N, C-alpha and C positions, 0 to 999 in steps of 0.2 A: 504494500500500500504506500510505503514511503517513496519507492521508486516511481510509482504512478503519480503521486502528488508532485514530485520533482519534475517529471516530464510534462505534466499539465502546466506547472508554473512557468516553465521555459518555453514550451511550444504550443500549449493548448488553450490558454486563456486569452481572449481578445483584449486589446488595449482598454476599451470601454464597451459597455453594452450598446448595440446599435439602436439608434433612435428611429421611431416609427415616422414615416412620412405620409401625410394624407393630402391628397389633391382632390379637387372637385370642380365641377362645372355647374352653372346655374342656367337653365333654359326655361325662362318664364317662371312657372311655379314648380318645376321639376328640378331636383338636385340629385346629382350622382357623385358619390365619393369613392375614391380608391385609396386604400391604405397599403403601403408596401414596407417591408422590413428588409433593410440591406443586410447582407451577410456579415458576420463578425470577422474582423481582420485584426492582425497583430502588427502594429506600427512601431512599437517601442524598440529602442536600441538594446543590444545584448546586455549591457550592464544594468539597465533599468528593469529588466525582467526579474532580477533578484531582489525582491523586497518582501518584508514581512506581510504586507497586505495581500500580495499575490500568493504567498505561501499559505496564508490563512484561507483564502478563497479556494485554492487548489485542494487543500485538505478537506474543506467543506464539500466540495464536489465529489471527491473520492469516497468519503464516508457515506454520503447520500447515495452514490452509485452502487457501492458494494453492500452496505448494510440494508438500506431501504429500497434498493433496486431502481431508483429514479433520481436523477440529478436535476433535470429540467433547467439546465443552464445553457446559455449561448456559448458555444465553443467553436474554435476554428475547426477546419476540416481534419487537421492532424489530431486535435484534441478530441474530436468525436471518435476517431479510430482508437486512440489511446483509451478512452472511456469504455468503448465496446470490448476491447481486449481485456481490460482489467475486470470488467463485469463477468467475463467468462473464466478467467484464470484465478482471480483472488478467492472467490468462494470455494473453489476446488482446493486451493492451497490451504485455506483455513480448515476444511474438512480433513485433509490429510494430516495436518498438524494435530487436530483433535484425536484422530485415530492413533497417531504416534504417542501422544500423551496417555491415552487409554491403554495402549499396549505396555507402556512402562509401568503404569500403576498396577496392572493385573499381575505382574511378575512377583 
């Protein structure tokens, strides 16, 4: 989980959450609105990616992803793949660790 949080902190978290953009047209008494959400992007320099705020947010995303099975965060494309991989591997590793501890206690 620590490795996943580190990878998300460096590659997966966008610089900031994307802002919703709503545009509309008014034709007489009829209004039509269109809301779009731009994709999350990472614009920070390499040195700025190493901060406590990003580490805290990455840890929050990892814990929600692994323990509660949903993070519902805006992540970059790489971050989404990191989260999917950790969602598959980390519960398996936790189960294997529990079995190893159980095997040691039974002896």
